[in-house]
RODORO-53813 format. One record per residue (C-alpha): x, y, z. Coordinates in steps of 0.2 Angstrom, whole numbers, plus 5000, padded with zeros to 4 digits. Example, Ala and Ser with C-alpha at 12.3 -4.5 7.8 and 13.67 -1.06 7.14 Angstrom:
    c1    c2    c3
  5062  4978  5039
  5068  4995  5036
end
This chain:
    c1    c2    c3
  5437  6013  5219
  5436  5997  5228
  5427  5999  5246
  5438  5998  5261
  5434  5983  5271
  5428  5987  5289
  5426  5978  5305
  5409  5969  5307
  5408  5967  5287
  5404  5949  5280
  5414  5944  5267
  5419  5927  5259
  5438  5921  5258
  5447  5905  5252
  5459  5899  5264
  5477  5897  5256
  5488  5891  5271
  5488  5889  5289
  5501  5902  5297
  5511  5899  5313
  5502  5901  5326
  5486  5891  5320
  5477  5906  5309
  5472  5902  5292
  5478  5914  5278
  5466  5921  5264
  5464  5938  5254
  5451  5951  5255
  5451  5963  5240
  5471  5962  5240
  5473  5962  5260
  5478  5947  5270
  5466  5941  5281
  5469  5929  5297
  5455  5917  5301
  5458  5904  5316
  5450  5887  5316
  5450  5886  5296
  5460  5874  5284
  5469  5876  5268
  5455  5874  5255
  5441  5880  5266
  5428  5892  5257
  5423  5902  5272
  5411  5918  5276
  5418  5928  5289
  5414  5942  5300
  5428  5954  5301
  5432  5957  5318
  5449  5967  5317
  5456  5979  5304
  5475  5985  5303
  5485  5993  5289
  5491  5977  5281
  5479  5965  5286
  5463  5961  5293
  5456  5947  5305
  5440  5937  5306
  5429  5924  5312
  5421  5909  5305
  5401  5914  5300
  5398  5900  5288
  5409  5885  5281
  5403  5885  5263
  5414  5872  5256
  5424  5862  5270
  5444  5857  5265
  5446  5839  5262
  5460  5840  5275
  5446  5843  5289
  5442  5830  5302
  5429  5831  5316
  5436  5838  5333
  5437  5826  5345
  5437  5840  5360
  5419  5849  5362
  5429  5864  5372
  5438  5865  5353
  5437  5883  5347
  5433  5890  5364
  5448  5883  5374
  5466  5892  5369
  5474  5875  5372
  5473  5866  5354
  5472  5875  5337
  5472  5859  5324
  5460  5847  5330
  5449  5851  5315
  5464  5846  5304
  5468  5827  5300
  5485  5822  5307
  5495  5819  5291
  5490  5838  5287
  5494  5845  5302
  5512  5838  5301
  5514  5846  5283
  5508  5862  5291
  5522  5861  5303
  5534  5855  5292
  5530  5872  5280
  5529  5885  5295
  5547  5881  5300
  5554  5881  5283
  5544  5899  5280
  5549  5906  5297
  5569  5903  5294
  5565  5910  5276
  5557  5924  5281
  5564  5928  5298
  5580  5918  5298
  5583  5925  5281
  5589  5908  5276
  5585  5904  5257
  5581  5885  5256
  5584  5881  5275
  5590  5863  5279
  5576  5857  5287
  5574  5838  5290
  5557  5828  5289
  5547  5832  5305
  5546  5818  5317
  5529  5813  5323
  5522  5809  5339
  5517  5791  5342
  5501  5798  5350
  5491  5811  5343
  5480  5812  5358
  5483  5809  5378
  5500  5811  5375
  5505  5825  5389
  5511  5819  5405
  5509  5835  5414
  5494  5847  5414
  5493  5865  5422
  5477  5870  5426
  5470  5887  5430
  5459  5890  5444
  5445  5905  5445
  5440  5908  5461
  5427  5920  5462
  5417  5924  5479
  5399  5916  5478
  5402  5906  5463
  5409  5887  5459
  5426  5887  5457
  5431  5885  5437
  5444  5874  5434
  5453  5872  5416
  5462  5881  5403
  5462  5900  5396
  5451  5905  5383
  5456  5908  5365
  5457  5927  5369
  5468  5923  5385
  5454  5932  5396
  5445  5920  5405
  5446  5902  5412
  5435  5889  5402
  5429  5877  5414
  5432  5860  5407
  5430  5841  5414
  5441  5833  5403
  5456  5835  5391
  5460  5825  5375
  5478  5829  5375
  5482  5824  5392
  5486  5807  5398
  5469  5800  5403
  5473  5796  5421
  5477  5817  5423
  5458  5820  5419
  5451  5807  5432
  5464  5814  5445
  5458  5832  5439
  5439  5826  5442
  5445  5822  5460
  5453  5838  5462
  5436  5847  5457
  5427  5838  5470
  5439  5840  5484
  5438  5858  5481
  5420  5860  5481
  5418  5850  5496
  5431  5863  5506
  5444  5847  5509
  5457  5860  5499
  5455  5875  5510
  5470  5886  5502
  5469  5883  5483
  5480  5893  5471
  5476  5901  5454
  5487  5887  5446
  5487  5869  5449
  5499  5856  5441
  5493  5838  5439
  5507  5824  5434
  5502  5807  5426
  5509  5794  5435
  5525  5788  5431
  5524  5770  5431
  5507  5760  5421
  5494  5759  5433
  5501  5769  5446
  5492  5785  5453
  5495  5802  5446
  5502  5814  5458
  5491  5829  5464
  5501  5842  5477
  5492  5855  5483
  5504  5859  5498
  5521  5869  5493
  5526  5876  5511
  5541  5865  5508
  5548  5862  5490
  5539  5846  5481
  5547  5836  5467
  5541  5822  5457
  5550  5807  5447
  5550  5804  5427
  5557  5789  5421
  5566  5793  5404
  5574  5778  5395
  5576  5766  5410
  5583  5782  5421
  5573  5789  5436
  5575  5808  5436
  5570  5821  5450
  5559  5835  5443
  5551  5852  5452
  5533  5847  5454
  5529  5866  5448
  5543  5865  5436
  5547  5864  5417
  5548  5847  5409
  5545  5840  5392
  5527  5836  5391
  5527  5822  5378
  5533  5808  5386
  5530  5795  5371
  5542  5805  5360
  5554  5811  5372
  5566  5799  5372
  5568  5803  5351
  5570  5819  5357
  5585  5816  5369
  5593  5804  5357
  5592  5818  5341
  5602  5831  5356
  5614  5818  5359
  5618  5814  5341
  5619  5832  5337
  5631  5836  5351
  5642  5822  5346
  5653  5820  5362
  5669  5809  5361
  5674  5809  5380
  5686  5825  5378
  5675  5839  5377
  5668  5851  5388
  5650  5853  5387
  5640  5868  5394
  5620  5864  5396
  5611  5882  5395
  5594  5883  5402
  5597  5865  5407
  5582  5864  5419
  5582  5848  5430
  5599  5843  5419
  5588  5831  5406
  5600  5833  5391
  5617  5835  5405
  5612  5818  5412
  5613  5809  5395
  5628  5819  5388
  5639  5816  5404
  5644  5799  5401
  5652  5805  5385
  5658  5820  5390
  5674  5826  5399
  5667  5840  5410
  5649  5848  5410
  5643  5864  5416
  5624  5866  5417
  5616  5883  5419
  5599  5887  5426
  5591  5901  5435
  5578  5890  5445
  5584  5884  5462
  5573  5870  5463
  5578  5863  5446
  5597  5865  5450
  5596  5854  5465
  5586  5842  5455
  5599  5841  5441
  5613  5839  5457
  5602  5826  5464
  5600  5816  5448
  5619  5815  5442
  5624  5811  5460
  5611  5797  5462
  5618  5790  5445
  5636  5791  5451
  5640  5804  5437
  5653  5816  5444
  5658  5826  5430
  5645  5837  5430
  5644  5857  5439
  5628  5866  5441
  5627  5885  5440
  5612  5894  5448
  5610  5911  5439
  5605  5920  5424
  5613  5910  5407
  5621  5926  5400
  5628  5932  5416
  5636  5916  5420
  5643  5913  5403
  5650  5930  5403
  5656  5929  5421
  5664  5911  5423
  5667  5908  5404
  5671  5923  5394
  5680  5931  5408
  5688  5917  5415
  5694  5913  5397
  5687  5895  5399
  5684  5886  5383
  5666  5878  5379
  5668  5865  5365
  5650  5860  5363
  5635  5871  5370
  5616  5864  5372
  5604  5879  5370
  5587  5877  5378
  5579  5894  5382
  5561  5899  5386
  5550  5902  5371
  5555  5921  5371
  5572  5915  5365
  5590  5920  5369
  5593  5938  5377
  5607  5949  5369
  5619  5946  5384
  5618  5928  5380
  5619  5929  5361
  5636  5941  5365
  5642  5927  5376
  5641  5914  5363
  5648  5924  5350
  5663  5927  5362
  5665  5908  5367
  5664  5903  5349
  5659  5884  5353
  5664  5871  5340
  5646  5866  5341
  5628  5874  5348
  5612  5862  5348
  5598  5874  5351
  5581  5866  5356
  5567  5877  5353
  5547  5876  5356
  5546  5893  5347
  5554  5892  5329
  5551  5911  5326
  5563  5917  5340
  5574  5902  5337
  5575  5907  5318
  5579  5925  5325
  5593  5921  5337
  5601  5908  5323
  5601  5924  5311
  5611  5931  5325
  5622  5918  5326
  5624  5916  5309
  5629  5934  5307
  5644  5930  5321
  5649  5915  5309
  5641  5901  5314
  5634  5888  5301
  5618  5882  5301
  5619  5861  5297
  5601  5855  5299
  5585  5860  5308
  5575  5844  5314
  5557  5847  5319
  5548  5836  5331
  5529  5836  5334
  5529  5837  5351
  5512  5846  5354
  5499  5837  5341
  5483  5847  5340
  5491  5863  5346
  5502  5876  5335
  5517  5873  5345
  5532  5865  5336
  5549  5859  5344
  5565  5859  5333
  5583  5854  5337
  5595  5865  5326
  5614  5861  5324
  5625  5874  5321
  5645  5872  5318
  5658  5886  5325
  5674  5890  5316
  5684  5875  5323
  5674  5860  5323
  5678  5847  5336
  5684  5830  5328
  5667  5818  5328
  5676  5801  5329
  5666  5787  5333
  5662  5783  5351
  5665  5764  5350
  5662  5753  5365
  5654  5768  5374
  5635  5767  5379
  5630  5784  5383
  5611  5779  5388
end
């Protein structure tokens, strides 16, 4: 009888692939084993750290034979900081991994054989692409403050002096913030601190610590200046953002006759670029500061055909549109990583928009939700992945689904929606 592998055992593993989430996958005695910070083709000696009924987990003890896909990580905090998972893997291999992961997730979770996944769009910048960083502060009495990001186990703050995926001016601003913190100039620090890069080349990064009144920043997207809550959500990869916006507008395909709902609209980024080619746009967002920004952005641009509703997405859709028997032709859906709740999915089934454009940074929950929508009669047309987060395990995916009554997609001749 084969001896059972136990926690603490040292075993040899060949890594076959990298799973969604960033862990390498191999086998030990017929059991699947997950090993972080490995690459397909690695042969490693590991210490087993966790045993479950169906799988094991381990950590590298020795890299016996390195994969040809490996490279030297740029960051000295790599494997300690929980932000990056792929710095040890060459950029072209990262792209291949993420493409394969989207396919696998939609096959396994979405139960879709041969899902229609387009070629992933890479980031123009593999490093220093983030235009915003959210730092954690560990403020223990009698100790110097730790400023950085959570560790790989999400248990403690890793104190760092630079990050290789944020825009370089953010690193300099973080050093200034650290000095001000140590000198006592910042008297009431919070446990989280956002730092935004400058909106224009050569500008000064924005570091705000006083939130007694709402605070906002300005971001320029494709020549348009948009107001965003300082502590709110905004797409982090400024270099790839125009391609993402263009993909969403193309998938939506408005002709000027449609009513569009932008669900989880944030500061109205997609609404802003869809409004010129829509009859009416309804934005739905739970965050009050984001709703304020969405209204501001449209008003300042002279866009008068957008209405923004503050509230839970499912409740607003069911109360205003389902109960009110109001039609939605195109629906933009950009939920948090957890995906859509049952009330929202039920509302979509009732409303049956002709097209749904579903944007997600978590293709696992996206695949789950799209399976639910497919069961209600929607048809997945394609999946367009974006590498919005190089060096990390995250993937952005734009999905287009058609309902049972497609809207005419006539050419939008002479109309400049940007």
